C-alpha positions, 0 to 999 in steps of 0.5 A, spaced: 705 677 774 705 670 776 706 667 783 712 666 786 712 659 786 712 659 779 715 656 774 712 649 776 716 643 773 714 641 766 714 634 763 712 633 756 711 627 752 713 629 745 712 622 742 704 623 743 701 628 739 696 632 743 688 632 741 684 638 743 680 637 750 675 642 753 679 645 759 676 643 766 675 650 768 671 651 762 676 656 759 676 653 752 680 648 749 686 645 751 691 641 747 692 635 751 691 627 751 688 623 756 692 621 762 693 614 765 694 615 772 696 610 777 697 609 785 702 604 787 703 601 794 710 597 793 712 592 799 717 596 803 724 594 806 725 600 811 732 604 810 733 599 804 733 605 798 736 600 793 731 594 794 725 599 795 727 602 788 727 596 785 720 595 788 718 601 785 721 599 778 716 593 778 710 597 779 712 602 774 713 596 769 706 593 771 702 599 771 704 602 765 702 609 766 704 616 764 704 618 772 705 613 778 704 616 785 707 612 791 706 613 798 710 618 803 717 616 804 716 610 799 724 609 798 726 609 805 720 607 809 717 611 814 724 612 818 724 619 820 732 618 821 733 616 814 739 619 811 737 624 805 737 621 798 741 625 793 738 626 786 744 623 783 743 616 788 746 610 784 741 606 788 735 610 784 738 607 777 733 601 777 727 606 777 730 611 772 731 605 767 724 603 768 721 610 767 725 611 761 722 604 758 715 605 760 715 613 759 713 614 766 713 620 771 714 616 778 712 621 784 716 617 790 717 619 797 724 620 800 728 625 805 731 630 801 736 636 802 734 641 807 731 636 811 725 636 808 720 630 807 720 630 799 716 628 793 721 626 787 719 626 780 723 621 777 723 620 769 728 617 764 732 623 764 733 623 772 731 625 778 728 632 781 725 634 787 718 636 785 715 638 792 717 638 800 711 637 805 708 643 808 704 640 814 708 636 818 705 631 823 707 628 830 714 628 831 716 629 824 718 636 826 724 634 830 727 632 824 724 635 818 723 642 816 716 644 813 716 646 805 714 653 804 711 653 797 705 648 794 708 644 788 705 643 781 707 638 776 705 639 769 705 633 765 703 633 758 698 639 759 695 636 765 697 640 772 698 635 778 698 638 785 702 635 790 701 633 797 704 628 802 700 625 808 698 631 813 697 636 807 691 632 805 687 634 812 689 641 812 684 645 808 688 651 807 693 646 803 688 644 798 686 651 797 692 654 796 694 648 791 687 649 788 689 656 786 694 654 782 689 651 777 690 644 778 687 638 774 689 633 779 691 633 787 696 627 788 698 625 795 703 620 798 700 618 804 701 613 810 696 611 815 695 605 820 690 599 819 686 602 824 685 609 821 684 606 814 678 610 813 682 617 813 684 617 806 677 616 803 674 621 808 679 626 806 679 625 798 671 626 798 672 632 802 677 635 797 673 633 791 667 636 794 670 642 795 674 643 789 671 638 784 678 635 781 681 628 781 684 626 787 689 620 787 692 617 794 698 612 794 697 609 801 703 604 804 701 597 805 704 592 810 710 594 814 713 601 813 718 602 819 717 607 824 713 603 828 708 602 823 707 594 823 701 594 819 699 600 814 692 601 811 693 600 804 687 602 800 690 606 795 685 609 790 683 615 785 677 619 786 673 622 780 671 630 780 664 627 782 667 623 788 666 616 785 672 611 786 675 610 779 680 605 781 682 602 788 686 596 791 686 593 798 691 592 803 696 587 800 703 590 799 705 590 791 698 592 789 697 598 784 691 601 781 690 606 774 685 610 771 685 614 765 683 621 766 680 625 760 
């Protein structure tokens, strides 16, 4: 009997015929193509969803990846009193259109209904909630409720486990998500410049324990909520712990890697 957090979200790219590939678990062949994965740290205007959605759209068009991961609360900035973002919000139209144009699944951060810190899966077909942050940090609990289930998004046969910031520092979160049989652990995070080493430390610890790809999109520049200088440094780590692609501290940068 499947666990209660199934079914997962599935998004298939029907235009790309799959090619056989060995399963990461050693369990046989899987029909899937290489996945181009990107992490992006767009400039942020606190509380301006419309402007931020346009910046996300620019990153999607620039990266031209199948999946683009964005930071925590990327559509509103780290403003804990920001209103929830409805799934049919017209301000997201530029991002939906960019995803349709490129064939991208954008994983963007926003407050979502139920008072959760959410990860939105944005495609050319619309917007859905893919995950709700489970491990809240600091004062987040004064506004938000923790999610109660891990999130896995399946794209073209690749299983992407989802996380948000503090989730990545809680070993049980990675363990619970890993139990769903994932290929990638993807997180949107926010750290101050003085804590710039934290995402790399967490990513390497997760890789050492579980041996899958890790992608972290980290806010850069000012994000609201008292973060005048966020760390940036978004990156993708291989199952060996090497950095496959990464960027510096400048808002607007992105990096991509092909996962095989």
